[in-house]
C-alpha positions as CSV (number, residue, x, y, z in Angstrom):
1,M,-55.2,-35.7,-44.8
2,H,-55.8,-35.1,-41.2
3,E,-57.9,-32.3,-40.0
4,N,-55.3,-31.3,-37.5
5,S,-52.9,-30.2,-40.3
6,P,-53.9,-26.5,-40.6
7,A,-50.5,-25.4,-41.8
8,L,-50.5,-28.0,-44.5
9,L,-54.1,-27.1,-45.6
10,L,-53.2,-23.4,-45.8
11,A,-50.1,-24.2,-47.9
12,L,-52.3,-26.2,-50.3
13,I,-54.8,-23.4,-50.6
14,A,-51.9,-21.0,-51.5
15,F,-50.3,-23.4,-53.9
16,V,-53.7,-24.3,-55.7
17,G,-54.4,-20.5,-55.9
18,F,-51.2,-19.8,-57.6
19,V,-51.7,-22.7,-60.0
20,C,-55.2,-21.3,-60.9
21,Q,-53.9,-17.8,-61.4
22,W,-51.1,-19.0,-63.7
23,A,-53.2,-21.5,-65.6
24,A,-55.8,-18.5,-66.1
25,W,-53.0,-16.3,-67.4
26,R,-52.0,-18.9,-69.8
27,I,-55.2,-19.8,-71.3
28,K,-56.6,-16.3,-71.0
29,L,-59.7,-17.1,-68.9
30,P,-60.7,-15.2,-65.7
31,A,-59.0,-16.8,-62.7
32,I,-62.1,-16.8,-60.6
33,L,-63.5,-19.6,-62.7
34,L,-60.7,-21.9,-62.0
35,L,-60.5,-20.8,-58.3
36,L,-64.3,-21.6,-57.8
37,I,-64.0,-25.0,-59.4
38,S,-60.9,-25.9,-57.5
39,G,-62.7,-24.9,-54.3
40,I,-65.7,-26.9,-55.1
41,V,-63.4,-30.0,-56.1
42,L,-61.3,-29.8,-53.0
43,G,-64.0,-28.9,-50.6
44,P,-67.4,-30.8,-51.1
45,G,-65.8,-33.0,-53.9
46,L,-62.9,-34.5,-52.3
47,G,-63.4,-33.5,-48.7
48,V,-59.8,-32.1,-48.4
49,I,-60.6,-28.6,-47.4
50,Q,-63.3,-28.0,-44.8
51,P,-63.2,-24.3,-43.9
52,G,-65.2,-24.7,-40.8
53,P,-62.8,-27.0,-38.9
54,L,-59.8,-25.6,-40.5
55,I,-60.5,-21.9,-39.6
56,G,-63.2,-22.1,-37.0
57,D,-64.3,-18.9,-35.4
58,L,-61.8,-16.9,-37.5
59,L,-63.8,-17.5,-40.7
60,F,-66.1,-14.6,-40.4
61,P,-63.5,-12.0,-39.4
62,M,-61.1,-13.3,-42.0
63,V,-63.7,-13.0,-44.8
64,S,-64.9,-9.6,-43.6
65,L,-61.5,-8.2,-43.5
66,S,-60.6,-9.6,-46.9
67,V,-63.7,-8.2,-48.5
68,A,-62.8,-4.8,-46.9
69,I,-59.4,-4.8,-48.5
70,I,-60.8,-6.0,-51.8
71,L,-63.3,-3.2,-51.8
72,F,-60.8,-0.6,-50.8
73,E,-58.5,-1.7,-53.6
74,G,-61.4,-1.6,-56.1
75,S,-62.5,1.9,-55.0
76,L,-58.8,3.2,-55.0
77,T,-59.0,3.0,-58.9
78,L,-62.1,5.1,-59.2
79,K,-61.1,8.7,-60.1
80,F,-63.8,11.4,-60.7
81,S,-61.7,12.5,-63.8
82,D,-62.4,9.1,-65.3
83,I,-66.0,9.4,-64.7
84,K,-66.2,12.8,-66.5
85,D,-64.4,11.6,-69.5
86,I,-66.5,8.5,-70.1
87,S,-69.3,8.7,-72.7
88,V,-73.1,9.2,-71.8
89,L,-73.6,5.6,-72.9
90,V,-71.3,4.2,-70.1
91,R,-72.8,6.5,-67.5
92,K,-76.4,5.1,-68.6
93,L,-75.1,1.5,-68.2
94,V,-73.8,2.1,-64.8
95,T,-76.8,3.9,-63.5
96,V,-80.0,3.1,-65.5
97,G,-78.6,-0.2,-66.6
98,A,-77.6,-1.1,-63.0
99,V,-81.1,-0.2,-61.7
100,I,-82.9,-2.4,-64.4
101,T,-80.6,-5.3,-63.8
102,W,-81.1,-4.9,-60.1
103,L,-84.9,-4.8,-60.0
104,L,-85.4,-7.4,-62.7
105,T,-83.1,-9.9,-61.1
106,A,-84.7,-9.3,-57.7
107,A,-88.2,-10.0,-59.4
108,L,-86.9,-13.0,-61.1
109,S,-85.5,-14.5,-57.8
110,R,-88.8,-13.9,-56.0
111,L,-90.7,-15.6,-58.9
112,L,-88.6,-18.6,-59.1
113,F,-87.2,-19.2,-55.5
114,Q,-89.8,-17.3,-53.5
115,F,-87.2,-15.0,-51.8
116,D,-88.8,-12.3,-49.7
117,W,-88.2,-8.9,-51.1
118,P,-85.2,-7.9,-48.8
119,M,-83.4,-11.0,-49.9
120,A,-84.3,-10.8,-53.6
121,L,-83.2,-7.1,-53.6
122,L,-79.9,-8.2,-52.1
123,L,-79.3,-10.9,-54.5
124,G,-80.1,-8.4,-57.4
125,S,-77.7,-6.0,-56.1
126,V,-74.8,-8.6,-55.8
127,L,-75.3,-9.7,-59.5
128,V,-75.3,-6.1,-60.9
129,V,-71.4,-6.1,-60.7
130,T,-69.3,-7.4,-63.6
131,G,-66.0,-6.0,-62.9
132,P,-62.6,-5.5,-64.7
133,T,-60.9,-8.6,-63.4
134,V,-63.2,-10.8,-65.5
135,I,-64.1,-8.4,-68.2
136,I,-60.5,-7.6,-69.5
137,P,-59.2,-11.1,-69.9
138,M,-62.3,-11.9,-71.9
139,L,-61.9,-8.8,-74.1
140,R,-58.4,-9.8,-75.0
141,T,-59.7,-13.3,-76.1
142,V,-62.8,-12.1,-77.9
143,R,-61.2,-9.1,-79.6
144,P,-64.4,-6.9,-80.2
145,V,-64.0,-3.7,-82.2
146,A,-62.4,-0.9,-80.3
147,R,-65.6,1.0,-79.4
148,I,-67.3,-2.2,-77.9
149,G,-64.1,-3.0,-76.1
150,N,-63.9,0.4,-74.5
151,I,-67.6,0.5,-73.4
152,L,-67.4,-2.8,-71.8
153,R,-64.0,-2.3,-70.1
154,W,-65.1,1.2,-68.7
155,E,-68.5,-0.4,-67.5
156,G,-66.7,-3.0,-65.8
157,I,-64.3,-0.5,-64.0
158,V,-67.1,1.9,-62.8
159,I,-69.7,-0.6,-62.0
160,D,-67.3,-2.5,-59.5
161,P,-67.5,0.1,-56.6
162,I,-71.1,1.3,-57.5
163,G,-72.4,-2.2,-57.3
164,A,-70.5,-3.1,-54.1
165,L,-72.0,0.1,-52.5
166,L,-75.5,-0.8,-53.7
167,A,-75.1,-4.4,-52.1
168,V,-73.8,-2.9,-48.9
169,V,-76.6,-0.4,-48.6
170,V,-79.3,-3.1,-49.3
171,Y,-77.7,-5.5,-46.7
172,E,-77.6,-2.7,-44.1
173,Y,-81.3,-2.1,-44.9
174,I,-82.0,-5.8,-44.4
175,V,-80.1,-5.8,-41.1
176,A,-81.7,-2.6,-40.0
177,S,-85.3,-3.8,-40.7
178,G,-84.9,-7.3,-39.7
179,G,-86.4,-8.3,-42.9
180,S,-89.8,-7.1,-41.9
181,F,-91.5,-4.4,-43.8
182,G,-94.9,-4.6,-42.3
183,S,-95.2,-2.1,-39.6
184,S,-94.5,1.6,-39.6
185,E,-92.5,1.3,-36.3
186,A,-90.1,-1.2,-38.0
187,I,-89.8,1.0,-41.0
188,G,-89.1,4.0,-39.0
189,H,-86.5,2.2,-36.8
190,S,-84.9,0.8,-40.0
191,A,-84.8,4.2,-41.6
192,M,-83.1,5.6,-38.5
193,T,-80.5,2.8,-38.3
194,F,-79.9,3.0,-42.1
195,A,-79.4,7.0,-41.8
196,R,-76.9,6.3,-39.0
197,I,-74.9,3.9,-41.3
198,C,-75.0,6.2,-44.2
199,V,-73.6,9.0,-42.0
200,I,-71.0,7.3,-39.9
201,G,-69.6,5.1,-42.6
202,P,-69.0,7.8,-45.3
203,L,-67.9,10.4,-42.8
204,L,-65.4,8.2,-41.1
205,G,-64.1,7.1,-44.5
206,A,-63.7,10.7,-45.8
207,V,-62.1,11.8,-42.6
208,S,-59.7,8.9,-42.6
209,G,-58.9,9.3,-46.3
210,Q,-58.3,13.0,-45.8
211,C,-55.9,12.4,-43.0
212,L,-54.0,9.5,-44.5
213,G,-53.7,11.6,-47.8
214,M,-52.2,14.5,-45.8
215,L,-49.7,12.4,-44.2
216,L,-48.6,10.8,-47.4
217,R,-48.5,14.1,-49.3
218,S,-46.5,15.8,-46.5
219,H,-44.0,12.8,-46.5
220,S,-44.8,12.3,-42.7
221,I,-44.7,8.7,-43.3
222,P,-41.5,7.2,-44.9
223,E,-42.1,5.4,-48.2
224,Y,-41.3,2.0,-47.1
225,L,-44.1,2.3,-44.5
226,H,-46.7,3.6,-47.0
227,N,-48.2,0.1,-47.7
228,F,-48.1,-1.1,-44.1
229,A,-49.7,2.3,-43.1
230,T,-52.4,2.0,-45.6
231,V,-53.4,-1.6,-44.7
232,A,-53.4,-0.8,-41.0
233,V,-55.5,2.3,-41.5
234,V,-58.0,0.4,-43.7
235,L,-58.5,-2.4,-41.2
236,S,-58.7,0.1,-38.3
237,V,-61.3,2.2,-40.1
238,F,-63.3,-0.9,-40.9
239,T,-63.4,-2.3,-37.4
240,L,-64.0,1.1,-35.9
241,S,-66.9,2.0,-38.0
242,N,-68.5,-1.4,-37.3
243,S,-68.1,-0.7,-33.6
244,L,-69.8,2.6,-33.9
245,E,-72.6,1.2,-36.1
246,A,-72.8,-2.3,-37.0
247,E,-72.2,-3.2,-40.5
248,S,-71.0,0.3,-41.6
249,G,-67.4,-0.6,-42.1
250,L,-67.7,-1.6,-45.9
251,L,-69.1,1.8,-46.7
252,A,-66.4,3.4,-44.7
253,V,-63.5,1.8,-46.5
254,T,-65.0,2.3,-50.0
255,V,-65.5,5.9,-49.3
256,M,-62.0,6.1,-48.0
257,G,-60.6,4.6,-51.1
258,I,-62.5,6.9,-53.5
259,W,-61.6,9.9,-51.3
260,L,-57.8,9.0,-51.3
261,A,-57.8,8.3,-55.0
262,N,-59.0,11.8,-55.9
263,M,-57.0,13.9,-53.4
264,P,-54.8,16.2,-55.3
265,A,-50.8,15.6,-55.1
266,V,-51.2,12.1,-53.5
267,C,-49.7,9.5,-55.5
268,V,-51.4,6.2,-54.9
269,E,-49.8,4.2,-57.6
270,E,-47.2,2.3,-55.4
271,I,-50.0,1.6,-52.8
272,L,-52.3,0.5,-55.6
273,S,-49.6,-1.8,-56.9
274,F,-49.1,-3.3,-53.4
275,K,-52.8,-3.6,-52.7
276,E,-53.1,-5.4,-56.0
277,N,-50.6,-7.9,-55.1
278,L,-52.3,-8.4,-51.7
279,T,-55.7,-8.7,-53.4
280,V,-54.5,-11.4,-55.7
281,L,-53.5,-13.4,-52.7
282,L,-56.7,-12.7,-50.7
283,I,-58.9,-13.4,-53.7
284,S,-57.1,-16.7,-54.4
285,G,-57.5,-18.0,-51.0
286,L,-60.9,-16.4,-50.3
287,F,-62.6,-17.9,-53.3
288,I,-61.2,-21.3,-52.7
289,I,-62.4,-21.2,-49.2
290,L,-65.8,-19.8,-50.0
291,A,-66.3,-22.3,-52.8
292,A,-65.3,-25.1,-50.4
293,R,-68.2,-24.3,-48.2
294,I,-70.7,-24.9,-51.0
295,D,-72.8,-28.1,-50.7
296,P,-73.1,-29.7,-54.1
297,Q,-76.6,-30.8,-53.0
298,Q,-77.5,-26.9,-52.8
299,L,-76.3,-26.6,-56.3
300,Q,-78.4,-29.7,-57.5
301,A,-81.2,-28.4,-55.5
302,L,-81.3,-25.2,-57.8
303,G,-82.4,-27.7,-60.6
304,W,-84.2,-26.3,-63.4
305,R,-85.0,-23.2,-61.6
306,G,-81.2,-22.4,-61.5
307,L,-80.8,-22.9,-65.1
308,A,-83.8,-20.9,-65.8
309,F,-82.6,-18.1,-63.6
310,F,-79.2,-18.1,-65.4
311,A,-80.9,-18.2,-68.9
312,V,-83.3,-15.4,-68.1
313,L,-80.4,-13.3,-66.7
314,Q,-78.3,-13.9,-69.9
315,L,-80.8,-13.8,-72.5
316,I,-83.4,-11.5,-71.2
317,I,-82.4,-9.1,-68.4
318,R,-78.8,-8.2,-69.6
319,P,-80.1,-7.4,-73.2
320,V,-83.2,-5.4,-71.9
321,A,-80.7,-3.3,-69.8
322,V,-78.3,-2.8,-72.6
323,F,-80.8,-1.9,-75.3
324,A,-82.7,0.5,-72.9
325,C,-79.4,2.3,-72.3
326,T,-78.3,2.4,-75.9
327,W,-81.6,3.5,-77.3
328,N,-81.0,6.3,-79.8
329,S,-77.3,5.9,-79.6
330,D,-75.1,5.7,-82.7
331,L,-74.4,2.0,-82.0
332,N,-75.9,-0.4,-84.5
333,W,-77.8,-3.4,-83.4
334,R,-74.9,-5.9,-84.0
335,E,-72.7,-3.8,-81.5
336,R,-75.7,-3.6,-79.0
337,S,-76.1,-7.4,-79.3
338,V,-72.4,-8.0,-78.5
339,I,-72.5,-5.7,-75.5
340,A,-75.7,-7.3,-74.3
341,W,-74.2,-10.8,-74.5
342,I,-71.0,-9.9,-72.5
343,G,-71.7,-9.4,-68.9
344,P,-69.8,-11.9,-66.6
345,R,-70.0,-11.7,-62.8
346,G,-66.9,-11.8,-60.9
347,I,-64.9,-11.2,-57.7
348,V,-67.0,-8.6,-55.8
349,A,-70.1,-10.7,-56.6
350,A,-68.6,-13.8,-55.0
351,A,-66.8,-12.0,-52.1
352,V,-69.7,-10.1,-51.0
353,S,-72.3,-12.7,-51.3
354,G,-70.0,-15.1,-49.3
355,L,-69.5,-12.4,-46.5
356,F,-73.2,-11.6,-46.4
357,A,-74.3,-15.2,-46.4
358,L,-72.1,-15.8,-43.3
359,Q,-73.7,-12.9,-41.5
360,L,-77.3,-13.9,-42.5
361,E,-76.7,-17.5,-41.5
362,Q,-75.8,-16.2,-38.1
363,Q,-79.2,-14.4,-37.9
364,N,-80.9,-17.5,-39.1
365,H,-81.8,-16.4,-42.5
366,A,-83.1,-19.6,-44.3
367,E,-82.3,-18.2,-47.8
368,A,-78.6,-17.3,-47.1
369,E,-77.4,-20.6,-48.4
370,I,-79.4,-20.4,-51.6
371,L,-78.1,-16.9,-52.0
372,V,-74.3,-18.0,-52.2
373,A,-75.1,-21.1,-54.3
374,L,-77.1,-19.1,-56.8
375,T,-74.5,-16.5,-57.0
376,F,-71.8,-18.8,-57.5
377,F,-73.8,-20.8,-60.1
378,V,-74.2,-17.5,-62.1
379,I,-70.7,-16.5,-61.9
380,I,-69.5,-20.0,-63.2
381,G,-72.1,-20.0,-65.9
382,T,-71.5,-16.4,-67.2
383,V,-67.9,-16.8,-67.3
384,L,-67.8,-20.3,-68.9
385,V,-70.6,-19.5,-71.5
386,Q,-69.5,-16.1,-72.5
387,S,-65.7,-17.1,-72.7
388,V,-66.6,-20.0,-75.0
389,T,-69.2,-18.2,-77.2
390,A,-68.5,-14.4,-77.2
391,G,-65.8,-14.7,-79.8
392,F,-68.0,-16.6,-82.1
393,I,-70.9,-14.3,-81.8
394,A,-68.9,-11.2,-82.4
395,Q,-67.2,-12.9,-85.5
396,L,-70.7,-13.9,-86.7
397,L,-72.0,-10.4,-86.2
398,G,-68.9,-8.8,-87.9
399,V,-67.9,-6.7,-85.0
400,R,-64.8,-8.7,-84.1
401,D,-61.3,-7.5,-85.2
402,P,-59.7,-10.2,-87.4
403,E,-56.6,-9.8,-85.5
404,P,-55.3,-7.1,-83.2
405,R,-53.7,-4.4,-85.4
406,G,-52.7,-1.9,-82.8
407,V,-49.4,-1.4,-81.4
408,L,-48.0,-1.1,-77.8
409,I,-44.7,1.1,-77.8
410,I,-42.4,0.8,-74.8
411,G,-41.2,4.5,-74.3
412,A,-42.6,7.9,-75.0
413,N,-39.3,9.6,-75.9
414,N,-39.0,11.8,-79.0
415,V,-38.3,8.7,-81.4
416,A,-41.2,6.7,-79.9
417,R,-43.5,9.7,-80.3
418,A,-42.4,10.3,-83.8
419,V,-43.0,6.6,-84.8
420,A,-46.5,6.7,-83.0
421,S,-47.5,9.8,-84.7
422,A,-46.9,8.3,-88.2
423,L,-48.6,5.0,-87.4
424,Q,-51.6,6.7,-85.7
425,S,-52.0,9.1,-88.9
426,S,-52.3,5.8,-90.8
427,G,-55.2,4.7,-88.7
428,F,-53.5,2.3,-86.2
429,R,-54.3,2.3,-82.6
430,I,-51.1,3.2,-80.5
431,V,-50.6,3.0,-76.9
432,L,-47.3,4.7,-75.5
433,A,-46.2,3.3,-72.1
434,D,-43.5,5.2,-70.1
435,P,-42.9,6.0,-66.4
436,N,-41.4,9.3,-67.4
437,R,-43.8,12.0,-66.6
438,D,-42.3,14.6,-68.9
439,H,-42.3,12.1,-71.9
440,I,-46.0,11.3,-71.2
441,G,-46.8,15.1,-71.0
442,E,-45.2,15.6,-74.4
443,A,-47.0,12.6,-76.0
444,R,-50.4,13.8,-74.6
445,L,-49.8,17.3,-76.2
446,A,-49.1,15.4,-79.4
447,G,-52.6,13.9,-79.2
448,L,-51.2,10.3,-78.6
449,N,-52.8,7.7,-76.4
450,V,-50.5,7.0,-73.4
451,F,-50.2,4.8,-70.3
452,Y,-48.3,6.6,-67.5
453,G,-46.4,3.8,-65.6
454,N,-44.2,0.7,-66.1
455,A,-45.8,-1.5,-68.7
456,I,-44.5,-4.7,-66.8
457,S,-46.0,-3.6,-63.4
458,E,-49.1,-5.1,-61.6
459,H,-50.6,-1.7,-62.2
460,A,-50.4,-2.2,-65.9
461,D,-51.8,-5.6,-65.8
462,R,-55.0,-4.1,-64.4
463,R,-55.1,-0.7,-66.0
464,L,-53.2,-0.9,-69.4
465,D,-55.9,-1.2,-72.1
466,L,-54.5,-3.8,-74.7
467,V,-58.0,-4.1,-76.5
468,G,-57.0,-4.1,-80.3
469,I,-53.3,-4.3,-79.6
470,G,-51.4,-7.1,-81.2
471,R,-47.8,-5.9,-81.5
472,L,-45.0,-4.6,-79.3
473,L,-42.4,-2.1,-80.5
474,A,-39.8,-1.7,-77.6
475,M,-38.3,1.8,-78.2
476,S,-36.7,2.7,-75.0
477,P,-33.0,3.8,-75.1
478,R,-32.4,1.3,-72.1
479,R,-31.8,-2.2,-73.5
480,E,-32.8,-3.7,-70.2
481,D,-36.3,-2.0,-70.5
482,N,-36.8,-3.4,-73.9
483,V,-35.8,-6.9,-73.0
484,L,-38.0,-7.2,-69.9
485,A,-41.0,-5.8,-72.0
486,S,-40.3,-8.3,-74.7
487,M,-40.2,-11.1,-72.3
488,R,-43.4,-9.9,-70.6
489,F,-45.5,-9.6,-73.7
490,K,-44.2,-12.6,-75.7
491,S,-46.8,-14.8,-74.3
492,E,-49.5,-12.0,-74.9
493,F,-48.8,-11.2,-78.5
494,G,-46.5,-14.1,-79.7
495,R,-42.8,-14.0,-80.4
496,N,-43.4,-13.0,-84.0
497,N,-44.9,-9.8,-82.9
498,I,-42.3,-8.5,-80.6
499,F,-39.9,-6.0,-82.1
500,A,-37.3,-3.7,-80.7
501,L,-35.2,-0.7,-81.8
502,K,-31.5,-1.4,-81.5
503,T,-29.8,0.6,-78.7
504,S,-26.3,1.6,-78.4
505,S,-25.8,-1.3,-75.9
506,E,-26.7,-3.9,-78.7
507,E,-24.0,-2.3,-80.9
508,T,-21.4,-2.5,-78.4
509,H,-22.3,-5.7,-76.6
510,S,-23.2,-8.0,-79.4
511,G,-21.1,-10.9,-78.6
512,K,-22.0,-14.3,-77.1
513,A,-20.7,-13.3,-73.8
514,T,-22.1,-9.8,-73.3
515,G,-25.1,-9.9,-75.6
516,I,-28.7,-11.1,-75.0
517,A,-30.0,-14.4,-76.0
518,D,-32.5,-14.2,-79.0
519,A,-35.1,-15.8,-77.0
520,Y,-35.2,-12.8,-74.5
521,K,-35.3,-9.9,-76.9
522,G,-37.4,-8.9,-79.9
523,T,-36.7,-8.8,-83.5
524,F,-34.8,-5.6,-84.5
525,I,-36.5,-3.0,-86.7
526,G,-34.8,-1.7,-89.8
527,E,-31.5,-2.6,-91.4
528,Q,-29.3,0.3,-90.3
529,V,-31.3,2.2,-87.7
530,T,-30.7,2.4,-83.9
531,Y,-32.3,4.5,-81.3
532,S,-29.2,7.0,-81.1
533,K,-29.2,7.5,-84.9
534,M,-32.9,8.1,-85.1
535,A,-32.8,10.5,-82.1
536,S,-29.8,12.3,-83.8
537,W,-31.7,12.5,-87.3
538,L,-34.9,13.9,-85.7
539,T,-33.0,16.5,-83.7
540,Q,-31.2,17.6,-86.7
541,G,-34.3,18.3,-88.8
542,G,-35.1,14.7,-90.0
543,R,-38.7,13.4,-89.9
544,I,-40.9,10.2,-90.4
545,G,-42.9,10.1,-93.5
546,T,-45.2,7.8,-95.3
547,T,-44.9,7.3,-99.1
548,L,-47.6,5.5,-101.3
549,L,-46.0,3.2,-103.7
550,S,-47.4,2.7,-107.3
551,E,-46.5,0.9,-110.5
552,E,-44.6,4.0,-111.7
553,F,-42.9,4.7,-108.4
554,G,-42.0,1.4,-106.5
555,F,-39.9,0.5,-103.4
556,D,-36.6,0.6,-105.5
557,D,-37.3,4.1,-106.6
558,L,-37.9,5.2,-103.1
559,V,-34.5,3.8,-101.9
560,E,-32.7,5.3,-104.9
561,K,-34.4,8.7,-104.3
562,G,-33.2,8.6,-100.8
563,A,-29.6,8.1,-101.6
564,G,-29.0,6.2,-98.3
565,K,-30.8,8.8,-96.4
566,I,-34.2,7.2,-96.2
567,H,-34.5,4.2,-94.0
568,P,-37.8,2.1,-94.3
569,L,-39.4,1.0,-91.1
570,F,-42.8,-0.1,-91.8
571,A,-45.1,-1.1,-94.7
572,I,-48.9,-1.0,-95.0
573,D,-50.5,-3.2,-97.5
574,K,-53.8,-2.5,-99.4
575,Q,-55.8,-4.3,-96.6
576,G,-54.3,-2.0,-93.9
577,Y,-52.1,-4.6,-92.4
578,L,-48.8,-3.5,-90.8
579,H,-45.5,-5.0,-91.9
580,I,-42.3,-4.3,-90.2
581,F,-38.9,-4.2,-92.1
582,E,-36.6,-6.5,-90.1
583,A,-33.0,-6.3,-89.7
584,E,-32.3,-9.7,-91.1
585,T,-35.2,-10.3,-93.4
586,K,-36.0,-8.6,-96.6
587,L,-39.7,-7.5,-97.0
588,Q,-41.3,-7.9,-100.4
589,V,-43.1,-4.5,-100.8
590,K,-45.8,-4.3,-103.7
591,A,-47.5,-1.4,-105.5
592,G,-50.3,0.1,-103.7
593,W,-48.5,-0.3,-100.4
594,S,-47.4,2.6,-98.2
595,V,-43.9,2.7,-96.7
596,V,-43.2,4.5,-93.5
597,S,-39.6,5.7,-93.4
598,I,-37.2,7.9,-91.4
599,Y,-35.8,10.7,-93.4
600,Q,-32.4,11.8,-92.4
601,E,-33.0,15.1,-94.0
602,S,-36.2,17.1,-94.8
603,V,-36.7,15.1,-98.1
604,A,-40.2,15.7,-99.8
605,G,-42.5,12.8,-99.6
606,D,-46.2,11.8,-100.0
607,K,-48.6,12.4,-97.3
608,P,-49.6,9.7,-94.9
609,V,-52.6,7.5,-96.3
610,N,-55.3,6.6,-93.7
611,Y,-56.7,3.2,-93.1
612,R,-59.8,2.4,-91.2
613,K,-59.3,-0.3,-88.7
């Protein structure tokens, strides 16, 4: 392939990025691992992609602008309400734990690679970040118990902007000080430069976020221009801040994202969805290009020191940080051990290290190349080792769910809420997903776990917590919503775990010409129930109840007692597993099981039986 074919090379990067993202989705591994490996193979391995000749002088501005957008997108997900609601344990992990990881990693790099303290502290700050884009796919594969999964998930979400800010601040200090800490004059000058950066960046970010939020809130910008306006403002703020004070732009866009995310009455969901799409594109291309710049000899040069660095980081530094933060908590040692084992590095670590390395190389910092090589070595090592071993370790320690027993319900209407309440009272983890604000409000008042938004959106791919969820119940009155959700989650849960409540459309359009193919819809729930029937029964005083069967009072007795007005929906066996009555298959129910049914009228029944999951 000729070097004068930039269009063909850029198309190749885009195609390879898509293949990596798709393959990661299929095999449930973080995409960053495949992207980095592809970049190394296509770059130094085969010599196909050479970022220098391909992009030339645009490499540095392209990477810096891409990192600005990535950091803004990450900070746009950080709401103060989320921080208030998380536990003390998570707050310790993202504060005390982050500081411990930062300082110990810096000391380790200085010991093994003789980094000076400024560069060692920069590497430590870069490797603090884990991030939800690597944690969430891993949790879905590992399937730890809900408490561990929630802790790791929230740590990944909150540490993302915190770690990025720490890395930016350390880098700005290096630039301001020139890497020299020997004289009082240098320290004083560095402190003044650092102070200007910390004032200009956050101030410009806050003002810009407030102005953009006011324009969005007052509808001064038409909806079709919201995304364009946001990207334009982000790039403008980034470059303006850097022109006022060098290297303050990243702080500005991060503060701008946090400010905008927490402004009242400003809806950022659609902006966030667009930014996520843009971020996927940027991440895919950026990581391939950055990985293509890595010299294999640099990775080889790390030698035993690189392996030792990774081993200490994995086996000592992460456990020390976790056990220090979980001391005197109600977590047992098994739960602490799994949390200590899982801490993969991801997107922000790779992007920020690549950006800083480019800048430091221009300033003739000899350790810049080692910084990138070591960061990528840790990313590949943590993702690969933890993806392969975390499930086995969780299983060995007895803190892995044997299989996901929770249920994702599409819709938060009155039928879905009644079903969710019955299943939740029996101990199952339930998540109701609905873009209808009124339905979500009613579900929250009922004490149900909800996701406000479309379950098949990009926003849901990032924010919908499916830890412990193994089944889908599509209970929307709209047939199309149920079908789309069934198609989206079929690969996630498996076709045998996709169920749907029949709607009026299925009753009137069941023929070959107007019906929907079986491959695209879930298995129907119940023998004679539909959404319209259940909604009508609940409105007229019916209810959903749970009955415990015994040798004296079996399933046939329940059906006979109901006289056609009790319709079984679910059964829970002695081990607490959920079974679903299907429209075309007869479920064999035994004594000791509990049956969840809808009662057309207020028929007396036994109270729900709780099962600990």
